[in-house]
VOGU-3710 file (C-alpha; in Angstrom, 3 decimals, decimal comma):
1> mktdilgvgi> 0,000/0,000/0,000  1,499/3,307/-1,106  1,372/6,475/0,981  -0,569/9,271/-0,734  1,453/12,476/-0,886  -0,684/15,139/-2,568  -2,074/12,641/-5,054  1,155/10,757/-5,751  1,604/7,322/-4,208  4,967/6,762/-2,509
11> ddltpdeava> 6,343/3,448/-1,253  7,310/3,809/2,404  10,672/2,049/2,353  14,177/2,414/3,717  17,003/2,525/1,149  17,834/-1,142/1,810  14,192/-2,161/1,508  13,899/-0,252/-1,755  16,920/-2,027/-3,246  15,510/-5,379/-2,136
21> agsalmeeeg> 12,169/-4,546/-3,758  13,863/-3,394/-6,967  16,004/-6,529/-7,064  12,891/-8,685/-6,706  11,272/-6,901/-9,660  14,440/-7,497/-11,659  13,967/-11,247/-11,205  10,261/-11,317/-12,078  8,958/-12,074/-15,559  7,415/-9,200/-17,492
31> fhyvvtpnpe> 8,197/-5,495/-17,536  8,301/-3,268/-14,446  9,305/0,332/-13,880  10,479/2,512/-11,014  9,902/6,241/-10,526  11,634/8,580/-8,095  9,233/11,430/-7,254  10,840/14,556/-5,832  8,976/17,803/-5,001  9,115/18,902/-8,649
41> fvlaarkdeq> 7,451/15,659/-9,714  4,671/16,012/-7,151  3,977/19,635/-8,054  3,964/18,816/-11,778  1,691/15,802/-11,258  -0,917/18,021/-9,570  -1,298/19,851/-12,912  -0,646/16,994/-15,346  -3,097/14,089/-15,112  -1,125/11,881/-17,493
51> fcavlnsadl> 2,101/12,319/-15,558  0,259/11,674/-12,298  -1,241/8,465/-13,690  2,150/7,243/-14,872  3,689/7,880/-11,458  0,841/6,099/-9,716  1,044/3,088/-12,024  4,728/2,465/-11,261  5,730/-0,779/-9,588  7,909/1,209/-7,198
61> aladgigvvy> 7,804/4,932/-6,325  10,609/6,253/-4,134  10,702/9,500/-2,152  13,609/11,205/-3,906  13,860/14,439/-1,964  13,660/15,721/1,574  10,743/17,940/0,548  8,594/14,858/-0,080  9,520/13,518/3,370  8,634/16,828/5,040
71> aakilgrplk> 5,347/17,011/3,127  4,497/13,519/4,364  5,096/14,617/7,958  2,883/17,669/7,525  0,129/15,444/6,137  0,418/13,145/9,145  1,699/10,270/6,991  5,393/10,102/7,881  7,723/8,113/5,664  10,753/6,134/6,825
81> gkvtgidfaq> 12,943/8,628/4,990  14,092/9,639/1,544  15,420/7,159/-1,005  17,338/9,005/-3,706  17,286/7,554/-7,177  21,052/7,515/-7,442  21,490/5,634/-4,142  18,835/3,165/-5,224  20,660/2,717/-8,521  23,952/2,100/-6,753
91> glltrmahtg> 22,321/-0,639/-4,711  20,932/-2,261/-7,851  24,330/-2,062/-9,530  25,874/-4,017/-6,684  23,175/-6,682/-6,988  23,544/-6,855/-10,789  27,297/-7,267/-10,534  26,708/-10,400/-8,456  23,734/-11,838/-10,344  24,895/-11,269/-13,914
101> rslfllgakp> 21,921/-9,156/-14,915  22,725/-6,856/-17,846  22,263/-3,076/-17,881  21,590/-0,563/-20,659  22,280/3,143/-20,075  19,974/5,540/-21,920  20,191/9,314/-21,800  22,409/12,388/-21,288  24,540/14,152/-23,892  26,533/12,185/-26,480
111> gvaelaaekl> 29,517/10,499/-24,866  28,276/10,748/-21,277  26,630/7,312/-21,142  29,783/5,682/-22,506  31,926/7,426/-19,901  29,461/6,456/-17,192  29,646/2,836/-18,371  33,447/2,834/-18,064  33,363/4,207/-14,543  30,561/1,923/-13,401
121> raahpgllic> 32,375/-1,158/-14,674  35,448/-0,095/-12,730  33,441/0,582/-9,573  31,409/-2,636/-9,794  33,603/-5,528/-10,999  31,500/-8,083/-12,813  28,841/-5,578/-13,876  27,603/-6,316/-17,400  26,691/-3,162/-19,316  25,334/-4,380/-22,627
131> gthdgyfqed> 24,845/-1,022/-24,335  24,500/2,741/-24,165  22,660/5,431/-26,106  22,502/9,189/-25,618  19,231/10,997/-25,003  19,345/13,063/-28,188  17,339/10,773/-30,447  14,397/11,713/-32,649  12,839/8,276/-33,203  12,034/5,786/-30,482
141> apvveeiraa> 11,775/2,586/-32,507  15,499/2,243/-33,361  16,447/2,822/-29,714  13,918/0,266/-28,529  15,258/-2,278/-31,014  18,843/-1,558/-29,958  17,969/-2,259/-26,331  16,098/-5,432/-27,254  18,975/-6,661/-29,417  21,426/-5,987/-26,588
151> gadvifvclg> 19,426/-8,304/-24,319  19,172/-5,802/-21,480  17,570/-6,931/-18,231  17,589/-3,429/-16,714  17,505/0,046/-18,273  18,528/3,240/-16,539  16,390/5,814/-18,367  17,877/9,274/-17,895  15,839/11,578/-20,124  14,475/13,973/-17,507
161> apkqelwmvq> 10,917/14,126/-16,198  8,276/13,645/-17,403  9,805/12,405/-20,664  11,586/9,449/-19,068  8,497/8,257/-17,192  6,309/8,485/-20,284  8,999/6,733/-22,318  9,196/3,840/-19,877  5,432/3,302/-20,005  5,116/3,664/-23,767
171> hgpdtgarla> 8,212/1,782/-24,883  9,569/-0,192/-21,931  7,577/-3,377/-22,568  8,873/-3,536/-26,166  12,522/-3,457/-25,085  12,352/-6,929/-23,576  13,833/-5,629/-20,325  12,438/-6,653/-16,963  13,054/-3,366/-15,158  13,425/0,284/-16,114
181> vglggsldvf> 14,354/3,023/-13,671  13,873/6,740/-14,332  16,998/8,477/-13,063  17,117/12,000/-14,458  20,660/13,364/-14,470  22,291/10,371/-12,775  24,431/9,452/-15,790  26,263/12,763/-15,467  27,036/11,918/-11,845  28,145/8,383/-12,726
191> agtverapes> 30,340/9,803/-15,494  31,850/12,412/-13,184  30,738/15,352/-15,324  28,503/16,576/-12,476  29,655/16,511/-8,866  27,281/15,107/-6,271  26,932/16,870/-2,924  29,284/15,691/-0,159  27,844/13,055/2,159  27,424/15,543/5,003
201> wqkagmewly> 25,143/17,672/2,804  23,214/14,567/1,733  22,626/13,455/5,328  21,440/16,940/6,255  18,894/16,881/3,443  20,635/19,827/1,781  21,702/18,189/-1,457  19,312/20,474/-3,328  21,095/23,547/-1,922  24,494/22,203/-2,939
211> rlikepsrfg> 23,248/21,729/-6,487  21,836/25,260/-6,498  25,175/26,685/-5,379  26,958/24,726/-8,110  24,290/25,490/-10,743  22,743/28,946/-10,072  20,748/28,609/-13,297  18,498/26,161/-11,403  17,233/28,956/-9,127  14,019/29,456/-11,076
221> rmvrlplilv> 13,120/25,795/-10,588  14,324/25,494/-7,004  12,449/28,538/-5,729  9,163/26,719/-6,405  10,012/23,639/-4,353  8,775/24,963/-0,967  5,327/25,062/-2,570  4,994/21,346/-1,833  5,070/22,185/1,883  2,486/24,926/1,412
231> dalaarlrgg> 0,267/22,514/-0,522  0,736/19,835/2,134  -0,253/22,243/4,908  -3,318/23,354/2,964  -4,297/19,715/2,404  -3,845/18,948/6,107  -6,125/21,853/6,998  -8,703/20,432/4,596  -8,592/17,132/6,436  -5,885/15,469/4,360
241> ra> -7,543/15,917/0,975  -5,106/16,776/-1,839
//
């Protein structure tokens, strides 16, 4: 049973529980997909019914952002904590390196996925990365066929929201993969082209501020994020209704 956060269902899991759940999906027959709602996702879903439906149809929805955790507290539905997409992915990578499941990296600028693949192979001995493709493609069918031909079990789809979530729903089943995970800009972090916040900032729930300091151009987007707390408070005053 998911926890409703302003109309978006979130799985109440610890990071370890999330990785275990994702690993189980990876072993099941059929196609499954994982979403990582952060405050931007939740705010966008309140205005976009299709995006909201895609998020709520996911096999696993992880609270990727301290704002989602705070909103849950305000609503009186506390979560165990945040589960960032990149930490979840790292846990899956460790499992894949030991189980032999193959991974396809999709997204980012040309060359980034290949660099990410090199670094991930070095960091996770035994990890099988069966292919990569940048996110600058015009036609979906050739990409889908490339993933199918590569025999990927898992796809990290890094096209940005909501494009990546819609892509997973529309094309994921045709790739032949068992699991797809929407991971935004994670390939840039894996490749080392974008620096992740130090662990102390992560633990303090201030990773968003670190990114803002490093990328001031994100200010216009970031300034809206406290709105999730305002919306949560308003919903609480209405008796919990989104």
